[in-house]
C-alpha positions as CSV (number, residue, x, y, z in Angstrom):
1,M,-8.8,-32.0,2.6
2,D,-9.8,-31.7,5.7
3,I,-7.8,-29.2,7.7
4,K,-7.8,-29.4,11.7
5,K,-3.9,-28.8,12.2
6,I,-2.2,-25.5,10.7
7,I,1.6,-24.7,11.0
8,I,2.5,-21.1,10.2
9,V,6.2,-21.1,8.9
10,G,7.8,-17.9,9.9
11,G,7.0,-15.5,12.4
12,G,7.5,-11.4,11.5
13,T,4.6,-9.3,10.9
14,A,3.1,-11.4,8.3
15,G,3.3,-14.7,10.5
16,W,1.9,-13.0,13.6
17,M,-0.9,-11.4,11.3
18,T,-1.6,-14.7,9.9
19,A,-1.7,-16.3,13.4
20,T,-4.1,-13.6,14.6
21,T,-6.5,-14.1,12.1
22,L,-6.6,-18.0,12.2
23,I,-7.3,-18.0,15.8
24,K,-9.8,-15.5,15.5
25,F,-11.9,-17.5,13.3
26,F,-11.0,-20.8,13.8
27,P,-10.3,-21.3,17.8
28,N,-10.9,-24.8,17.3
29,K,-8.1,-25.5,15.0
30,N,-4.7,-26.9,16.2
31,I,-2.5,-23.7,15.1
32,S,1.2,-23.6,15.7
33,L,3.7,-21.0,14.6
34,I,7.4,-21.8,14.1
35,E,10.0,-19.1,13.8
36,S,13.6,-19.0,13.5
37,P,15.8,-18.0,16.8
38,T,18.3,-16.5,14.6
39,I,16.9,-15.4,11.5
40,P,15.9,-11.5,11.8
41,T,12.5,-10.5,9.7
42,V,12.9,-8.1,7.0
43,G,11.2,-5.3,9.2
44,V,9.4,-3.6,6.1
45,G,5.8,-2.5,6.1
46,E,6.0,0.7,8.7
47,S,3.4,2.2,6.4
48,T,-0.1,0.8,5.8
49,L,-3.1,1.7,3.5
50,G,-6.7,2.3,4.6
51,S,-7.7,-1.2,4.0
52,I,-5.9,-2.3,6.8
53,R,-8.8,-1.1,8.9
54,G,-10.9,-3.7,7.4
55,W,-8.4,-6.4,8.6
56,Q,-8.4,-4.6,12.0
57,A,-12.0,-5.0,12.2
58,M,-12.0,-8.7,11.2
59,V,-9.9,-9.5,14.3
60,G,-11.2,-7.2,16.6
61,I,-8.1,-5.0,17.6
62,K,-8.7,-1.5,18.8
63,D,-6.2,1.5,18.3
64,S,-5.6,2.2,21.9
65,E,-4.7,-1.4,22.3
66,F,-1.6,-1.8,20.1
67,M,-0.4,1.7,18.8
68,K,1.5,2.9,22.1
69,A,3.4,-0.6,22.1
70,C,4.3,-0.3,18.3
71,D,5.4,3.5,18.1
72,A,2.4,4.0,15.9
73,S,0.8,7.2,14.4
74,Y,-2.0,8.1,12.2
75,K,-1.7,8.2,8.2
76,L,-4.2,10.1,6.2
77,S,-2.6,10.3,2.7
78,I,0.3,9.5,0.5
79,K,2.3,12.5,-0.8
80,F,4.3,12.0,-4.2
81,T,6.8,14.3,-5.0
82,D,8.9,14.9,-8.2
83,F,7.1,12.0,-9.8
84,Y,5.6,13.7,-12.6
85,K,8.5,16.2,-12.9
86,K,10.8,18.0,-10.5
87,G,9.2,20.7,-8.3
88,E,5.5,19.1,-8.3
89,A,3.8,17.2,-5.7
90,F,0.3,15.7,-5.0
91,H,-1.3,13.6,-2.7
92,Y,-3.6,10.3,-2.6
93,P,-5.4,10.4,0.3
94,F,-7.4,7.6,1.8
95,G,-11.2,7.1,2.0
96,D,-14.1,8.2,-0.2
97,P,-14.0,11.1,-2.6
98,V,-16.8,13.5,-1.8
99,V,-18.9,14.0,-4.8
100,E,-22.0,15.8,-2.8
101,G,-23.1,19.0,-4.6
102,N,-21.3,18.1,-7.9
103,K,-22.3,17.9,-11.5
104,S,-20.3,15.3,-12.8
105,L,-18.9,13.3,-9.9
106,L,-15.3,13.4,-9.7
107,N,-15.1,14.9,-13.3
108,D,-16.1,18.2,-12.0
109,W,-12.3,19.2,-11.1
110,W,-11.0,18.0,-14.6
111,F,-13.4,20.4,-16.2
112,K,-12.0,23.1,-13.7
113,K,-8.5,22.2,-14.6
114,M,-9.1,22.4,-18.4
115,L,-11.0,25.6,-18.0
116,Y,-8.5,27.1,-15.5
117,P,-4.9,25.5,-16.6
118,K,-3.2,27.1,-14.0
119,T,-5.1,25.1,-11.2
120,P,-2.3,23.2,-9.2
121,S,-2.5,19.3,-9.5
122,S,-2.5,19.2,-5.9
123,D,-6.1,21.1,-6.1
124,F,-7.7,17.9,-7.0
125,A,-7.0,16.0,-3.6
126,D,-7.8,19.4,-1.8
127,C,-11.0,19.6,-3.2
128,T,-12.2,16.1,-3.1
129,Y,-11.0,14.7,0.4
130,P,-11.8,16.6,3.5
131,Q,-9.0,15.0,5.2
132,M,-6.6,17.2,2.9
133,S,-7.6,20.1,5.4
134,L,-6.1,18.1,8.2
135,V,-3.2,16.8,6.1
136,N,-2.2,20.5,4.9
137,Q,-2.5,22.2,8.5
138,N,-1.0,18.8,10.0
139,K,-4.0,18.4,12.3
140,C,-6.1,15.3,13.3
141,F,-9.5,14.9,14.9
142,L,-12.1,12.4,15.3
143,N,-15.0,14.2,13.6
144,E,-17.5,13.0,16.3
145,K,-19.9,16.0,15.4
146,K,-19.6,14.6,11.7
147,E,-19.1,18.4,10.3
148,M,-17.9,16.9,7.2
149,L,-17.8,13.5,5.4
150,F,-14.9,12.1,6.8
151,D,-14.9,9.1,8.9
152,F,-11.7,8.9,11.4
153,H,-12.1,5.1,11.8
154,R,-12.4,4.2,8.0
155,H,-10.2,7.2,6.3
156,T,-7.2,6.4,8.3
157,A,-4.2,4.0,8.4
158,F,-1.3,3.7,10.4
159,H,2.7,4.2,10.6
160,F,4.0,1.9,12.6
161,D,7.0,-0.2,13.8
162,A,6.5,-3.4,11.8
163,T,8.6,-5.6,14.1
164,K,6.9,-4.2,17.2
165,F,3.6,-4.8,15.9
166,G,4.4,-8.5,15.1
167,I,5.6,-9.0,18.7
168,W,2.6,-7.4,20.0
169,L,0.4,-9.6,18.1
170,R,2.5,-12.5,19.5
171,D,2.6,-11.7,23.1
172,N,-1.1,-10.0,23.3
173,V,-3.1,-11.9,20.9
174,C,-1.7,-15.1,19.7
175,I,-0.2,-17.1,22.5
176,P,-2.9,-15.8,25.0
177,K,-5.3,-17.2,22.6
178,G,-3.7,-20.7,22.2
179,I,-1.3,-20.2,19.3
180,K,1.7,-22.6,20.0
181,H,5.0,-20.7,19.4
182,I,8.0,-22.9,18.7
183,K,11.6,-21.6,18.3
184,E,13.8,-23.4,16.2
185,D,15.6,-23.3,12.7
186,I,14.1,-25.5,10.0
187,N,16.8,-28.2,8.9
188,T,14.9,-30.9,7.3
189,I,11.9,-30.8,5.1
190,E,10.2,-34.2,4.2
191,Q,7.7,-34.4,1.4
192,D,5.1,-36.8,0.2
193,D,2.6,-36.9,-2.3
194,N,0.5,-34.3,-0.4
195,G,3.2,-32.0,-0.4
196,I,5.2,-31.3,2.9
197,K,5.3,-34.2,5.3
198,T,7.1,-33.2,8.3
199,L,9.3,-30.3,9.2
200,N,12.6,-31.4,11.3
201,K,11.3,-34.8,11.4
202,K,8.7,-34.1,13.7
203,H,6.4,-31.3,12.8
204,S,3.5,-32.5,10.7
205,A,0.0,-30.5,9.7
206,D,-2.9,-30.8,7.3
207,L,-1.6,-27.2,6.3
208,F,1.4,-25.1,6.2
209,I,1.3,-21.7,5.6
210,D,4.6,-20.1,4.1
211,C,5.3,-17.0,5.9
212,T,9.2,-16.9,5.6
213,G,9.4,-13.7,3.5
214,F,11.4,-13.3,0.4
215,K,13.1,-16.9,1.2
216,S,9.9,-18.5,0.4
217,L,11.1,-21.7,2.0
218,L,8.2,-24.0,1.5
219,L,6.3,-22.7,-1.5
220,D,9.7,-22.1,-3.7
221,K,12.7,-23.7,-2.2
222,T,10.7,-27.0,-1.4
223,L,8.1,-27.5,-3.7
224,K,9.8,-25.3,-6.8
225,E,6.8,-23.5,-7.6
226,K,7.2,-21.2,-10.7
227,F,7.9,-17.5,-9.9
228,N,6.8,-15.2,-12.1
229,D,9.2,-12.4,-12.2
230,L,8.1,-8.7,-13.1
231,S,11.2,-6.7,-13.1
232,D,10.4,-5.8,-16.6
233,I,7.6,-3.8,-15.5
234,L,8.7,-2.4,-11.9
235,P,12.4,-2.5,-12.1
236,N,13.3,-1.3,-8.6
237,D,14.8,-4.5,-6.9
238,S,17.1,-2.9,-3.8
239,A,16.6,-0.7,-0.8
240,W,18.8,1.1,1.6
241,A,16.9,1.7,4.9
242,T,17.5,3.9,8.1
243,R,16.2,5.5,11.1
244,I,15.9,9.3,11.8
245,P,15.6,11.2,15.0
246,Y,13.4,13.8,15.2
247,K,14.5,17.6,15.3
248,N,11.1,19.1,15.7
249,K,8.4,16.6,16.7
250,E,5.7,19.0,16.3
251,K,6.4,19.9,13.0
252,E,8.0,16.6,11.5
253,L,5.2,14.3,12.7
254,V,3.1,14.4,9.9
255,G,-0.2,12.4,8.9
256,Y,1.3,11.3,5.3
257,T,4.2,9.1,4.0
258,N,6.2,11.1,1.5
259,C,7.6,9.3,-1.6
260,T,10.3,11.5,-3.2
261,A,11.6,10.5,-6.6
262,I,15.4,10.9,-6.9
263,E,18.1,9.9,-9.3
264,N,17.4,6.1,-9.8
265,G,14.2,5.4,-7.6
266,W,12.5,7.1,-4.8
267,V,13.0,7.9,-1.1
268,W,10.2,6.7,1.6
269,R,9.8,9.0,4.6
270,I,7.4,7.5,7.5
271,P,7.1,9.4,10.8
272,L,6.4,7.3,13.7
273,W,6.1,8.5,17.2
274,S,9.3,8.3,18.3
275,R,11.4,8.5,15.1
276,I,11.4,8.6,11.3
277,G,11.7,5.7,9.1
278,S,13.4,6.2,5.7
279,G,14.7,4.2,2.6
280,Y,15.8,4.4,-0.9
281,V,14.1,2.4,-3.5
282,Y,16.0,2.1,-6.4
283,S,17.1,-0.5,-9.6
284,S,20.5,-2.1,-9.3
285,K,20.4,-2.2,-13.2
286,F,20.9,1.6,-13.4
287,V,23.0,2.3,-10.0
288,D,25.5,0.1,-7.8
289,D,24.7,-0.2,-4.2
290,D,27.5,1.9,-3.0
291,T,26.7,4.7,-5.3
292,A,22.9,4.4,-4.2
293,L,23.9,4.9,-0.8
294,K,25.8,8.0,-1.3
295,Q,22.6,9.2,-3.2
296,F,20.6,8.4,-0.3
297,Q,22.8,10.1,2.3
298,K,22.9,13.1,-0.2
299,H,19.1,13.1,-0.1
300,L,19.2,12.8,3.7
301,K,22.1,15.3,3.8
302,T,23.8,13.4,6.4
303,K,26.1,10.3,6.7
304,E,25.7,9.8,10.6
305,L,22.9,7.1,10.5
306,D,22.9,3.2,10.5
307,F,22.1,2.2,7.0
308,R,20.4,-1.4,6.0
309,K,20.5,-3.0,2.8
310,I,17.4,-4.9,1.7
311,K,17.3,-6.9,-1.6
312,M,13.9,-7.6,-3.1
313,R,12.6,-10.0,-5.3
314,V,9.4,-8.3,-7.6
315,G,7.1,-11.0,-9.1
316,I,4.5,-13.4,-7.7
317,H,4.5,-17.5,-8.0
318,N,2.4,-19.1,-10.4
319,R,0.3,-20.8,-7.6
320,L,0.1,-19.6,-4.2
321,W,-1.6,-23.0,-2.7
322,V,-0.1,-25.9,-3.9
323,K,-0.8,-29.2,-2.2
324,N,-0.6,-28.6,1.3
325,V,1.2,-25.2,1.4
326,C,-0.3,-21.9,1.4
327,A,1.6,-18.6,1.2
328,I,1.0,-15.2,2.7
329,G,3.2,-12.1,2.5
330,L,6.3,-11.9,0.9
331,S,6.7,-15.5,0.5
332,A,3.7,-15.4,-2.1
333,G,5.1,-12.5,-3.9
334,F,6.0,-8.5,-3.8
335,I,5.6,-5.6,-6.1
336,E,7.9,-2.9,-4.6
337,P,7.0,-0.5,-1.4
338,L,5.4,2.1,-3.5
339,E,1.8,2.7,-2.4
340,S,2.5,0.8,1.1
341,N,1.6,-2.6,-0.5
342,G,3.7,-4.8,1.4
343,L,1.2,-5.5,4.5
344,F,-1.8,-4.7,1.9
345,S,-1.5,-8.2,0.4
346,V,-0.9,-9.9,3.6
347,H,-4.4,-8.8,5.0
348,E,-6.1,-9.1,1.7
349,F,-4.9,-12.5,1.1
350,L,-5.7,-13.6,4.7
351,H,-9.3,-12.5,3.9
352,H,-9.5,-15.0,0.9
353,L,-7.8,-17.9,3.3
354,V,-10.7,-17.3,5.8
355,R,-13.2,-17.5,3.3
356,T,-11.7,-20.5,1.8
357,L,-11.1,-22.3,5.1
358,D,-14.6,-21.4,6.2
359,R,-16.3,-23.8,3.5
360,G,-14.8,-26.9,5.4
361,P,-12.6,-29.5,3.7
362,V,-10.8,-27.7,1.0
363,S,-11.0,-29.1,-2.5
364,Q,-8.5,-28.5,-5.5
365,W,-11.2,-26.1,-6.7
366,D,-10.7,-23.9,-3.5
367,K,-7.0,-23.7,-3.8
368,D,-7.2,-22.5,-7.5
369,V,-9.8,-19.8,-6.4
370,Y,-7.6,-18.8,-3.8
371,T,-4.7,-18.3,-6.1
372,N,-7.0,-16.5,-8.7
373,A,-8.5,-14.1,-6.0
374,C,-4.9,-13.1,-4.6
375,K,-3.3,-12.8,-7.7
376,T,-6.1,-10.5,-9.2
377,I,-5.4,-8.5,-6.2
378,F,-1.6,-8.4,-6.9
379,Y,-1.8,-7.8,-10.3
380,G,-4.4,-5.1,-10.0
381,F,-1.9,-3.4,-7.4
382,T,1.0,-3.9,-9.7
383,D,-0.8,-2.0,-12.4
384,F,-1.8,0.8,-10.1
385,V,2.1,1.1,-9.0
386,A,3.1,1.0,-12.5
387,M,0.9,3.9,-13.1
388,H,3.0,6.3,-11.4
389,Y,6.3,5.4,-13.4
390,A,4.0,5.2,-16.8
391,L,2.7,8.8,-16.3
392,S,6.1,10.3,-15.3
393,H,7.8,13.0,-17.6
394,R,11.1,12.8,-16.2
395,Q,14.0,12.3,-18.5
396,D,16.9,13.7,-16.0
397,T,18.8,10.5,-15.6
398,N,19.2,7.1,-17.5
399,Y,16.5,5.5,-15.0
400,W,14.1,8.1,-15.7
401,K,14.8,8.4,-19.8
402,A,14.4,4.3,-19.6
403,N,11.2,4.6,-17.9
404,F,9.8,7.3,-20.2
405,N,10.7,5.2,-23.5
406,K,9.3,2.2,-21.9
407,Q,6.5,0.3,-24.2
408,W,4.3,-0.5,-21.5
409,S,1.1,-1.5,-23.2
410,D,1.6,-5.2,-24.0
411,K,2.7,-6.2,-20.5
412,V,0.1,-3.9,-18.8
413,V,-2.6,-5.2,-21.1
414,N,-1.7,-8.9,-20.2
415,L,-1.8,-8.1,-16.6
416,L,-5.0,-6.3,-16.6
417,Y,-6.6,-9.3,-18.9
418,E,-5.9,-11.7,-15.9
419,S,-7.0,-9.0,-13.2
420,H,-9.5,-7.0,-14.9
421,H,-8.3,-4.0,-13.1
422,G,-9.3,-0.2,-14.0
423,F,-6.0,1.7,-14.7
424,L,-5.7,0.9,-18.5
425,N,-9.3,1.3,-19.0
426,H,-9.6,4.6,-17.4
427,A,-6.2,5.4,-19.4
428,V,-7.8,4.8,-22.7
429,N,-11.1,6.4,-21.8
430,R,-9.1,9.7,-21.3
431,N,-8.5,9.6,-25.3
432,A,-12.0,8.0,-25.9
433,D,-14.1,10.6,-23.8
434,Y,-13.9,13.5,-21.8
435,R,-14.4,12.1,-18.3
436,F,-13.3,9.3,-16.4
437,I,-15.9,6.7,-15.3
438,G,-16.5,5.6,-11.8
439,L,-15.4,6.6,-8.2
440,E,-11.9,4.9,-7.9
441,G,-10.3,7.9,-5.7
442,G,-6.8,6.2,-6.4
443,I,-7.1,6.4,-10.2
444,H,-8.4,9.9,-10.2
445,S,-5.6,11.1,-7.4
446,I,-2.6,9.9,-9.5
447,A,-4.0,10.9,-12.8
448,A,-4.6,14.5,-11.3
449,G,-1.1,14.5,-10.0
450,M,0.3,13.1,-13.2
451,N,-1.6,15.3,-15.6
452,W,-3.4,12.6,-17.3
453,A,-6.7,14.7,-17.5
454,P,-9.4,13.2,-19.5
455,T,-10.8,16.6,-20.1
456,H,-9.6,18.3,-23.4
457,S,-11.0,21.2,-25.5
458,V,-10.9,19.0,-28.7
459,S,-12.7,16.4,-27.1
460,L,-15.6,18.7,-25.7
461,I,-15.6,20.5,-29.2
462,K,-16.1,17.0,-30.9
463,G,-18.5,15.6,-28.7
464,N,-20.6,18.6,-28.0
465,V,-20.1,20.6,-31.2
466,D,-19.3,23.7,-29.0
467,P,-16.1,25.5,-30.1
468,D,-16.6,28.5,-27.7
469,I,-14.7,27.4,-24.5
470,D,-16.3,30.6,-23.0
471,N,-19.5,28.9,-23.1
472,W,-18.2,26.1,-21.1
473,K,-16.5,28.5,-18.5
474,K,-19.9,29.8,-18.1
475,I,-21.5,26.4,-17.6
476,W,-18.9,25.1,-15.0
477,K,-18.4,28.4,-13.3
478,D,-20.6,27.7,-10.4
479,V,-19.4,24.0,-10.3
480,S,-15.6,25.3,-10.0
481,N,-16.3,28.0,-7.2
482,H,-18.4,25.1,-5.3
483,L,-15.3,23.0,-5.2
484,T,-13.3,25.9,-4.0
485,N,-16.0,27.0,-1.2
486,R,-16.1,23.5,-0.2
487,K,-12.3,23.4,0.5
488,R,-12.5,26.5,2.4
489,K,-15.2,25.2,4.7
490,W,-13.1,22.3,5.4
491,D,-10.1,24.5,6.3
492,L,-12.4,26.3,8.7
493,I,-13.8,23.3,10.5
494,V,-10.2,22.0,11.5
495,K,-8.5,25.3,11.9
496,D,-8.6,25.0,16.0
497,E,-8.3,21.2,16.0
498,L,-5.1,19.7,17.6
499,S,-2.2,18.9,15.7
500,L,-1.3,15.4,15.1
501,H,1.4,15.4,17.6
502,K,-0.7,16.7,20.4
503,F,-3.6,14.5,19.4
504,L,-1.6,11.3,19.6
505,K,-0.3,12.7,23.2
506,K,-4.2,12.9,24.1
507,H,-5.5,9.9,22.4
508,I,-2.9,7.3,22.5
509,Y,0.3,8.2,24.5
510,D,-1.4,9.6,27.3
511,V,1.7,12.1,27.9
């Protein structure tokens, strides 16, 4: 399969990110994008993960080039409120955990928590990620003097208007570099033995890339590729979304996405430059749409906003490259918005698409490897998102009771068998050992926040034949003090830095 001509079907963020990527690496290919002038984009994906920095570097886009046009702000972390139980919150910061000066890498904090049980779960992120000093003080800085192990250009992500981001890519990157933009509805799809023959009896290509969102016009509706539903693992299938004006921008424009668990799901809060995006993700198995809207309005303490309903399909297609059709974004699969994974799958799948196309003619082997690589990422992230629910101890509603009593093991094990991801391995190690292996910060952050600690006095006594916990306190006292002192040092470094609002005014918005 020699690919010289490519047609991307569907605009939105996924479509234009795909076009941006392909024209960067394959400027000599004939690339077009067809999008409907009448069908609106879903518009989700206002919150990103740190890995978007990798895609940004791939395509060569600078912060200052797009942020102002996309209502963007910086994001350093994700805050989870009331997930483990009501009244508790914790952070999952981006970037690399700092382990310098430690005795046993990230496990130092777990010993601190065991020996000093009143240590709050939020202390893990505070003691392990320097940027939490910025988050806690609502500051931002470039760290040009390298005063602490925080790399601004690697350890931050973005909040932005996803629709505006797609438009900016279209007008400033794709069309100027030669992407042909076609505005028309797809009314007719002809097939042959190779897959898609023509669209509207006139558009043909060697490769069609499906970026049509949940509709999945080519992969699902036309080629009838099997869809693997994952709603038994992640039941949330609906959302209400709205936009909230700022009351006190200096205070409310924070450097993190806040996810708050409520009656039948959770609420996101994403501060952009000029407004706040918010939405309630819930399960229709436990609450109807009208009641969910009332719960959302009660949480927001207002009805005086415009609310938009979003229906989600949770799962992934069996194959992501079938004949001459490849799927990117929601058309391939979707987990749910928790952990900001909507755009994550887009830029990670694009990485594998570039690698595949770069080899030359595409064989069936190449297609199958693309599918396997993308599904490994997808199932790994599914497992990671499931972790937030599996470790919850909430039982205050039928939704949370069902989650509390859910048997996770078999399904999650099957996913892990396919993806070789790490959560279950860490979970098992928790009961088999007294430490977590490795430096996967996300695993540690969520486990710390959800009280899934590997350290336990029984394990220490059994493994070291020393029943005297006071001896352990002596051994680990210096380590614990080091963690606390290091946090204080970080706090002092950023104390006089600009607030995030003022930082954005200075560096991006020039106000």
